[in-house]
N, C-alpha and C positions, 0 to 999 in steps of 0.2 A: 427513827432516832432512838429506838429502844437500845439500852445498854451503853449509851454515850458516856455516862459517868464512869463505868467500869473501864471503857476503852481509854478515856483520858487519864484516869488514875494509874493504869498500867502502862501508859505511854505507847499504846499500840496504834496511834493514828496513822503512821506511815504504812503499816501492814494493810489496813483497810482502804487507804487511799490507793495503794497499788492494786488491790482487788477491784476497786471501783473504776480506776482510770481506763483500762482496756475497753470495758463496756461503754463508758462515757465517750471515748474516742470514736468507737464504731458508730455510736448514735450521732455524734457531731458530724462525722464524715457523710453519713447517709442524709442527714438533714441539710447539710450544705449542698450535696449533690442534687437533692430534690429542689431546693430553692434556685440553684443555678440553672437547672434544666427548665424550670418554669419561666425564667427571665430571658434566657438566650434567644428563643424564637422571636421575641419582640424585635430585636435588632436585625435578625435575619429577614423577618417579614418587611421591616422598614426598608432595608437595603434592596430587597426584591421589588417592593412597590416603587421606590424611587427609580431603580434601574428600568422597570417596566415603563414608567412615565417618560423617561429619557428616550427609550427605544421607540415608544409610540410617537413622541414628538419628531424624532428623526424620520420615521416612516411617513408621517403626515407631510413633513417638509419635502420628502422625495416625491410624493404623489400629487402635491398641490403646488400650483405656481404662486398662489397667494397664501402665505403662511398665516396671515391674519385671519382668514376664513376658518382655519382649523383650530384657532385658539379657544373658542367657546367649547368645542368638543373635548379638547385636551383638558380644559379646566374642569369640565363635568367629570371626566375620568379621575382626575386628581382628587377632586372633592369626595367622590364616591369611595376611592381608595382610603382617603383620610378617615372617613366615617366607619368604614368596614374594618380597618386595621385593629382598633381596640377590641372589637367583638371577636375577631379571629384570635387575638392574643388571649382573651379571656377563656375562649373555648379550649385552647391548648393548655393553659394553666390548669383548668379544671380537669382535663384528661390526665395531666401529670399527677395531680393530687389523688385522683381516683386510682391510678396505677400504684402509687406508693402506699395508698391506704387500703388497697384491695385485701391484704391479709387481715387487717383489723375488721373490715366489713364482713369477711367470711366468718371470723370468730363471733362477731355479734349475731350474725344470722344463725349460726349453729346454736348459740345460747338461747336465742328466741325460739328456735325450733324445739330445743330440748324443753324449754319452759312450757310450750304449748302441749308437748307430749306428756309432761308430768301432770299438767292440769287435766288432760283427758283421762289419765290413769286414775287421778284422785277422784274424778267424778264417778268412776265405777266403784260400786260398793264391794269391798273386799272383806270376806268373812275370815276371822282368825282361824289359824290352824291349831286346834286344841290338843293338849297333851292328855291322853287317856290313861296311859300306863308309864311310859318312860321316854327319855331322850337318850339316844345311844350313839357312840362313836365306834366304828368298826374299821380297823386297820387304816386309820386316817393319818395321812401325811400331807405336809404343805411345804412347797418351795417358793421362795421369793424369786423374782426374775433375776437371772444372772448370778444367783447365789450358788456357791459350791456345795453347801450343806443344807439339809432341810431344816426349816424353822420348827417343824413338828414331825415326829417320826413314829409311825406305827402305833397310834394311840387306840386303846380299846378300854372303854368303860361306859357305864350306864348311870343316868341320873333319874331316880324314881320320882314320879309325880308327888309334889308336896314335901319333898325332902330339901335339905340345904347342903350345898357342897362348896368347899373352899378350894381354890387353886393357889398354891404357894410355890415358891422357888426364888432363887436369886435372880438378879437382873440378867436378861437374855435367855431365861429358861423357856420362853415361849408362851407365857401366860396371856399377854396382850393379843398375840396372834390367835390363840385358841378362843378368846372372847370375841374377837372380830369374826371368826368362823361361826360361833354361836349366834352372833347378831345378824348373820347373813350378809356381812360386808365383804367377806372373802369366800371363795369356793375351794373345797379340798383339791389338792393336786392328785391325790390317790385316796382310795377308801371311800367310806360313806358316813354322812352325818344324817341321822334319822330321827324323826319324831314318830313314836310308835312304829308303824311299818312304812311310813312315807319318807322317801329320800328327799332331803332339802336341796333343791336346785333352783335355777332361774325361773322355773315355771311356778313355784309356790313360795319363793322367798318372801314376797310381799305379804302373803297370808301368814307366814311364820312371824314376821316382824310385827304384825298386828297383835300377836300374843305376848310381846316382850315389853318390859319396862326397864329403862336403863338409867343408872345413877353413876355419873362419871366422878372423877376426883375433883375437878373444878366445875362447880355448878354455875352455869351462865344464867344470870337474871337480867331481865330488861328493866329499863326505868319506867316501871308501871306498878300497879297495885299487886298485893300478894295474891289475890284471887286470879288476876291475869297471868301471873307467873306460874301458879300451880296448873292452871288450864291453858298452858302456853299454846298459842296459835289459834285459839278459839275466839271468835268475835265476842266482845263484851256482852252483847245482848243475848248470846247463846250459851253463856257459861252457866253450868248447873251448880249453884252456890251450895246446895245441900251436899253434893258430891265433893266439892272443894273442902268443906268442913269435915266431912267424913274421912277424907284422905289425910287431912291435917291432924286429926285425932290419932289415926293409925301411925302417923309419923312423929307423934309426940311433940307437936308444935302448936296445937290448937289453943291450949291454955295460955301459952306465951303471947300469941297473937291477940287474944281477947283481953288479957289482964295487963299487958305491958305496952301495947301499942294503942295510942289514942284513937286512931281511926280503924282499928281492927283489920279486917281483911281488905279494906280500901286504902291501907297505908302504902304510900309510895316507897319503894325500896331503894331508889337511887340507881345510878348507872352501875351495872354489875353487882347490885346488892350491897353497895357501900355502907348503907345504914344498918346492916345486919352483921352479926358475928359469923365466923366460919361454920360453927355448929348449927346455927339457925339457917344459914343458906343450905347446908347439907340436908337438913330435915325438910326444908321446902322442896329440895330436889327429890327426896324420897316421895313426898306427897304428890309431886308432879308425875313421877313414874307410876303412881298408883291411880291417877285420875281416870285413865281409860280402862281400869280394872284388868290389867294384864295377868296372864297365868304364870308367867316366869319373870322374875326380877333379877337383873344383872347389876352387881355392884363392882365397878372397876376402880379398885383402890380408893374407895369413897371416903375412907377415914385416914389416909396416910398423911394428910397435911394438918390434922387436928391434934390438939393437946390431949392428954390422957383423960381428963375430966369430960371434955366435949365428946371424945371418941366413945366413952362409956355410955353417954346419953344417946348417941346415934346407934350404938350396938343394941341398946335396950329397945329402941324403936324397931330395929331389924328383927330382934328376937320375938317381938309381938306378932310379926308376920309369919314366923316359922310355922310350917305345916298348913298355913292358909294359902301360901304361894310356894311355888318352886323357886328356890333362891340359889343363885350362883355368885360366889364372891371371890374376886381377885384380891390378894392382900400380901403386903410385905410383913406387917405386924401379925404375929401368930395369935395375939389376943383377939383379933378381929374374927378369926375363924374357929376359935376355941369351942364354940357350941355347935358347929356344923355336924351334920350326921356323918359326912364323909369328907376327907381331905385328900386331894390329889397333889402329890409332891412331884414337881417337874424339875428336870435338870437337862439343859442343852436339848430341849425339844422332846424328851422322852419321859415317860412315867417311871420314876425311881421307886416310889412306894405309894400306898394308899391305905386309908383306914381312918378311924376316928382319932381325935387329938391324943387321948391317953395311949392308944396302941402305938402310934408313931413315936411318941416321947419315949416309950419303953424300949422299942426295938430299933429305932433308927438314930444313930449318933449325929448325923448331919442335921436332921430335923431337931434333935435335942439341943444342938448348939445354936440353932436359929432362935429357939425359945428362951435361951439364957439372956 
């Protein structure tokens, strides 16, 4: 029911009804077919059973001079048929349901099998793939399926360990695709993505992901304590509280938690963090990303939805981490990446320019216009 107010105010109910109707009609037809097929055999079986009894009676009459002697046997067959008929009908109905529900059963089995596989993978201790010198992209291109143009084209650049890099560009420039490649969620169509001399592929993606901390634009908080949200996914009894508080200090949210929240780190944040402001949620998200002490922090437009004052506070928290961690930041607002050691300016999947903030302001008119 999301967006129902907008649809009603714009008077677009008919459009969405027309989109919904074909799918609803197909579902109704299939449901009616399944119900009909499960009921029809009952009447067929009843007709066959009744007809069989009639034929049996005629056969007994033809073979016996005294029909009365055959009546007990005929009654036995009729009673047995009467008792067996519901069971036969139930068997057929169940088989019909199994047939129509087979696809769903296959999906559930696949999900359960995938879950078991993931559990087995998680039981195996995976060592992080550490960055000793740099992260590099060599002639890297990426095509989405059925796309005519590449989302990323022939990218070549390095990210030195302990440096901060900003990825900027207009909508559709390829920033999000590049971050997904960095996170190991996509694989390059061409070229190489390397950590030092190791090419990142399906064999070592999980190791690489163990070295990453990710801060998205919209921080998801569960209805639990602040400690549980920072150590997301860790059982309460196994949470390292000292690590939680250390990460909160780095994220510039420790003082707020102790001074302004009555229950400190045990304060319940509400569904999706409704009891906290946007900036507070964002800083808890940074603390969460730091909890496992990752080597590389990725900020995916983490301040785009914040006001200027809150953004400044979050950027201060990020600046404290500079040179302690390798930081990769996606941003629309150039103020977010102003202090980055290097800024990559993307346009239509290609690197148009790169340098620090002041260099790009001086020599690149498009970048300068973005900064105005």
